[in-house]
N, C-alpha and C positions, 0 to 999 in steps of 0.2 A: 556757321550754323545759327539759325534764328532761335528765339526763345522757345517757341513751341516745339521745334525739332529737337532742341537740347533736352527738354523735359521728356519727350518721348524716348529719346535714347537712354535717359536715366531710368525711366519706368521699365524699359526693356530689360534692365539688369536685375530686377526683382526676381526671386527664385521662381522656377516654373511651377512648383507646387502651389504657391500662393495665387498665381494668376491662371491656374489650370481651367477654372470655370469660365474664363473669358479668353481663351487662347485665340489669338488672331484678331481680337477686337481692337487692340491698340494700333495694329497695322493700318486699320481703316482710317485712322486720323491723319495719315500722311498723304501726300500727293497733291493734286492740282488745287484743292481747297486752300491749303496753306499757302501755296504759291500765289494764288489770287489775292488772298487776304493781306499777305505781308508785302508782296510786290517787290520791285527793284528799288533800292534806296537812292538810286539816282547818282551814286558815286562811281566814277570810272577809275580804272587802274591808273596809277601814277608811276609807271615804269617798274623797275626792279624793287623799289622800296615797298611795294604792296606785299611782296613775298618774303621780305626780311623778317627774321625772328626778333622779338623784343629782347631787351638787354638781359633779362633773366632766362633766356633760352626758350621762351614760350611765344607763340604768335599772339597777335592781338585777339584773334578769335578764341584761342584757348583761354586767355585771361578773362574774356567776357563770359565764357562758359562757367569758369570757376566763380566769378562774382554772382552768377545767377543762382548758385546753390546757397540757401540760407544757412547761416551760422547758428546752429542750435546746440548749445552746450548743456547737456542734461535733458530733462523732460520738457515737453511743450504742451500747450493747450490751444485748441482752436475754438473760437466762439462763432456760432452760426445762429443768425436770427431769421425767423421764418416770415415770409409773406410780403414784407416791405411796407408795413404801416408807418404812419408819421412818428409813432413812438420810437421807432428805431433811430430816427434823426433827433428827436427832441429829448429822449431820455438816455438811450444806450450810447449814442455817439458822444455827447459831452463827457460822460463818465470814462469812456475808453480814451478820450483825448487826455484826461487827467493822468492816465497811466501810460500814455504814449503806446497804446496797445491796439492793434488792428482787429478787425472782425470780418466775417463773411455774411453777406446779406442775401438771402434767397428771394428773388424777385419774380413775381407773377406778372408777366408782360402786359396782359390785358388790364391789370389793376393800376398800372403806373399813372399817377396824377389824378386818380379818381377822388372825388369828394363825396362824403356822406354815402359811401357805398358799403353795404353790409355793416352798418353802424360804425363806420370808421372812415378816416381820411388816409390816403396812401401817398407815399413819397412820389415826387415828380422828378423829371430828369435833372433839374438843378440840384436837388438833394442828393441824388445818386452820384452825380459828378463830384460833389463836395466830399462824399464818403470815399470815392475812388482816389481823389487827389490826396486824401489823408492816409492812404494805404489800405483801405478796406478792399475786400474782394467782392465782386458781384457774381453770385451764383444764379444759374437758372432754377426757377421753381415751377417751370412749365408755363405754357401760355395762359391757362385758365384754372390752375390748381386742381388738376384731375389726378385721381389715383391711378398709377401706372401698372399695377400688378394684375395677376389673375385671381379669380375667387371661385372656389369649388362649389358646385351646386349641392344642396342638401336634400332636395326633392327631385324625384323622377320628372321628366318632361314628356307630355303626350303631344302629338302633332297639332291638336286643336288649342293647346294652352297659349295664352298671351302673357302669362306671368312665369318667371323663373325665380327660384329662391336660392340665392347665394349665401355662402357662410357669412359674408359681410356685405352691407348694402352701400358701400362707398360710391359706386358708379351711379347710384340713384340720386346723388346730390346734383347731377348735371343732366337735365333732360335735353333731348334733341340730338344727342350723339348716337352713332351706331355702336352696337355691341355685337361681338362675335360669340356664339355659343358653339363649343367644339369638344369632342371626345378624342381628338387626334386623328380620327378617320373621317368623320362627317362634321361639316361646319355650316352654320347658318348665321347670317348677319341680319339683325333687326334694329330698329331705332327705339330708344327709350322715350316713352312719352309720359310716364308717371312712375312713382315709387312710393312705398309706404310699408305698413305692417297689417297683416290680416290674421285670421285664426290659425293659419299655417306658420307664418313668420314673416320676416322681412322679404320684400319682393321688388323686382323690377318689372314694369309693365311695358309691353311692346306695342308698336303701331299695328301689327298684324300677328296671326298665329305663328308659332315657331315652325310648324309644318313637318317636323320630324320628331322621332322619339329619342330621348337621351336618358341615360342612367345616372342617377345621383352618385357622387363619389368617383365617377369616371369622366365627369364633364366639368368644364370650367366656363365661366364668362369672362370676357376681357375686351379691351379696346382692340380693334383690328390694326394691322400693320400701318395702314395709311394714316390713321389717327395718331398712332404712337410717333411716327415721324413728324407729324404736324406739332404735336404737343412738345416734343423735344427739339426738333430741328428748327421750327419756326421761332421758338423762344430764344434760342441761341442767336439765330440770324437777326432778330429784332434788336436784341441787346447789343450785338456787335455793330449793327447799323447806327445805333445811338452812340457808338464810340467806346464801348466797354470791351475788354478782353474777358471772355467767358469760357472757362475750361472745366468747370465742375458743376454738378447738379446737387440740389437739395430735393429729395423726393417728397412730394406732398403726402400728408397723413402718415408719414413714417412707413410707407408701404413700398417695399422694394423686393423683387424676386428675380428669378431667372428671366422672365419675360421682360421685366424692366431693364435688366442689365444688358440683354441682348441688343436692345435699341439704344440705350443711353451710352453704351461704350462706342457707338459709331460717332458720337458728337462730343463726348466729354472724357477727361482724364481720370475722373473719379466721382464718387457719390458720397455725400457727407454722412448719411444716416441709413445705411443698409440694415443694420441691426440695432434697433432701439433698446435702451434699458441699461446700458453700461457705457461709460466714457472711455474705458481703457483699450488702447490699441498698442500691442507690442511693436516696438520700433523695428526690430530685426525681421519681423514677419509681416510688416504693414502691407496690406493689400487695399489699394484705393477703391476696389469694387467689393470689399467685404468689411467695411468700416463699422465701428461701434460708436453710438452717440447717445448721451443721456441729457435730459433737461436739468438745469442747475437751480431753478427756483420752483417752477410749477411741477406737480406730480412727484415731488422729491422730499427727502428728509435731509436737512442741512448736515447732520452728522455723517450720513451716508456719502454726501457729496465731498465732505472733507476727507473721509476715509479713502474715497476713490482718488482724490488729488494726492493723498499720501502715497498710493500705489503708483500713480504716474510718476511721482518724484523718485521713488525708490527704484523703479525699473527703467528710468530714463525713457519713459514711454510717451505716447502721443494721446492726449485726452481730447475728445471732441464733445462739446457741450452746446446746448441750444436753448432758446427761449422764444416765446411769443410776447413781444413787449406790449401788445394791446390788452393782455390779460391783466386784471386788477392786481394780482399778487406779484406781478413783475414790475418793479419800479427801480428808480435810480439807486436807492439805498441797497436793494438786493443785488444789483449788478456791481456796485462799488464793493460790497462785502466779498463777492466772489472774486473780483480782481485782487482784493487784498489777500485773500487766501492763496491765490496763484502767486502773488509776489512774495509772500512769506516762505513759500516753498522753493523760491528761485526758479520757477518755471517760466519759459519763454512763451509769449503769446504770439502766434503766427496765424496766417491765413491757411485755408485748406490746401490751396495749391502749393504754398511753401512747405507745408508738412509732407505732401506727396513727394515733392522734389527732394527734400532733405532725406527722407526715408529711402528713396530710391538711390540717392548718392551713397548712403551708408552701405547699401547692399552691393554696390559696384565693385 
């Protein structure tokens, strides 16, 4: 059994209640895609020896499966860094090396190797390869850092309207993409050409009138299926073409809902930040598609972070934390202090995939 198949088998043992919202999603990860990616190892059978059990009564495959399950004694912490800026490599990576602690880096594929883009430089393939060789996990963070969820409209729509008013304007950050407006019965697809705020509120402006009437609170705007597959599938495919094994997603803007999970679960084994605001994930009920993540420097109180780490230690839980290293308040000292707090509590630092695998193994 290959590594991916092993992890899927372990994930399948998690209780039906925790994975009810995504029933059947993990099944879609098996099949020809894995066969094509992993391929034949080129080894032929060497007579009867290939079927002989190892001295301890287990086959070589069984020994390999056991070795793939991380040994986490007590609580664990997953570090996830957003976007792939150079500061991940220049600031976070050296500090994590001091503690022999891995992390997970969420990579926007279209930003890899960019210089002076959005007021920052971004890690190139050599940087990512060095991280991966040191035990870091590469997460998908989509192709273009697009919000993957649905947003409810807060104003009714008339057929002549070229603007819609969603509860959040995240899709307005990216002009030129198609947006679906739907109430579940009727759907219209239009292209975003502008966004902003007027006397009514935050809006998306389309290339042509909506053409139908929609009622606020009964209607959402979202990226259509084709784009969702592009943002999620193309990101994974590109990263794997570059040589990285990519099994998990970091959702841009901390936006993750049922629409997100419906598509993400076709490509990934879990999402790091489904529920922002708390790091605590109970290990015996760990659902990789219902995770909690909190920032550990920005937007936080150090006393609250230490209190949450205490809970992770007391409950032998899994804490998932994140940071944007390009932010001024996130620096080497802050990352080092967090790793010291983790070390003081005898918590194990693991990647997101390792946490998923270990939790699934516990539930087996």
